[in-house]
C-alpha positions in Angstrom: -130.9 133.8 -56.6 -127.7 133.0 -58.5 -125.9 131.2 -56.0 -128.5 129.0 -55.9 -128.4 128.1 -59.0 -124.1 127.7 -58.6 -124.4 125.5 -56.2 -127.2 122.7 -58.0 -125.4 123.3 -61.3 -122.6 121.5 -59.4 -124.6 119.1 -57.1 -125.9 118.2 -60.0 -122.0 117.1 -61.6 -121.2 115.9 -59.2 -124.3 113.4 -58.5 -123.2 113.0 -62.1 -120.0 112.0 -61.9 -121.5 109.5 -58.3 -123.4 107.4 -61.3 -120.9 107.0 -63.4 -118.4 106.3 -60.7 -121.2 103.5 -59.6 -121.5 102.4 -63.6 -117.5 101.4 -63.3 -117.3 100.2 -60.1 -120.4 97.4 -60.8 -119.0 96.7 -64.0 -115.5 96.2 -62.1 -116.8 93.4 -59.8 -117.1 91.5 -62.1 -113.6 90.8 -63.3 -110.7 89.1 -61.8 -108.6 91.2 -59.4 -105.4 90.5 -60.3 -106.4 91.5 -64.1 -104.2 94.5 -65.5 -106.9 97.7 -65.6 -105.9 101.0 -66.9 -106.7 104.9 -65.8 -106.3 107.9 -66.2 -104.1 110.1 -63.5 -104.4 113.7 -63.6 -103.9 112.5 -67.8 -101.3 110.0 -67.6 -102.6 106.7 -68.1 -101.4 103.9 -66.1 -101.6 100.4 -65.1 -102.7 98.7 -62.4 -104.9 95.9 -61.2 -108.4 95.8 -61.0 -107.9 96.0 -57.8 -106.4 98.7 -57.4 -108.7 100.7 -58.9 -111.2 99.6 -57.1 -110.1 100.3 -54.0 -108.8 104.0 -55.2 -112.8 104.3 -57.5 -114.3 103.2 -53.8 -112.4 106.3 -52.0 -113.7 109.2 -55.0 -117.2 107.9 -55.0 -116.9 108.1 -51.0 -115.1 111.9 -51.1 -117.4 112.3 -54.1 -120.6 111.5 -52.0 -119.4 113.6 -48.8 -119.2 116.5 -51.6 -122.9 116.0 -52.6 -124.1 116.3 -48.8 -121.9 119.4 -48.6 -123.7 120.7 -51.8 -126.6 120.0 -51.2 -126.4 121.5 -47.5 -125.1 124.6 -48.4 -127.7 125.0 -51.2 -131.0 124.4 -48.8 -129.8 126.9 -46.3 -129.2 129.4 -49.4 -133.0 128.0 -50.2 -134.3 128.4 -47.0 -132.5 132.6 -46.7 -133.5 133.4 -49.9 -137.5 132.5 -49.0 -137.0 134.3 -45.3 -135.9 137.1 -47.0 -138.6 136.6 -49.4 -141.3 136.8 -47.3 -140.1 139.0 -44.5 -140.4 141.6 -48.2 -143.3 140.8 -49.0 
């Protein structure tokens, strides 16, 4: 059951990150694509354009959504396994 808790915790973190990315993307959509934009990459602040940052954030969001789906699947499989084991011992 601790594995399910750990997966659920990680899933919540990933879903929170997705919401944060969506908020940033919605804010950047209103900005001119050629405008300067700063982004933290590996602890280093880099200067890019809104267009470049938007593309990178979209890719990050896609990866996060895929990770979220995978974590959900793993969590559900563990829950089903635990429920099956609990039913068998009852």
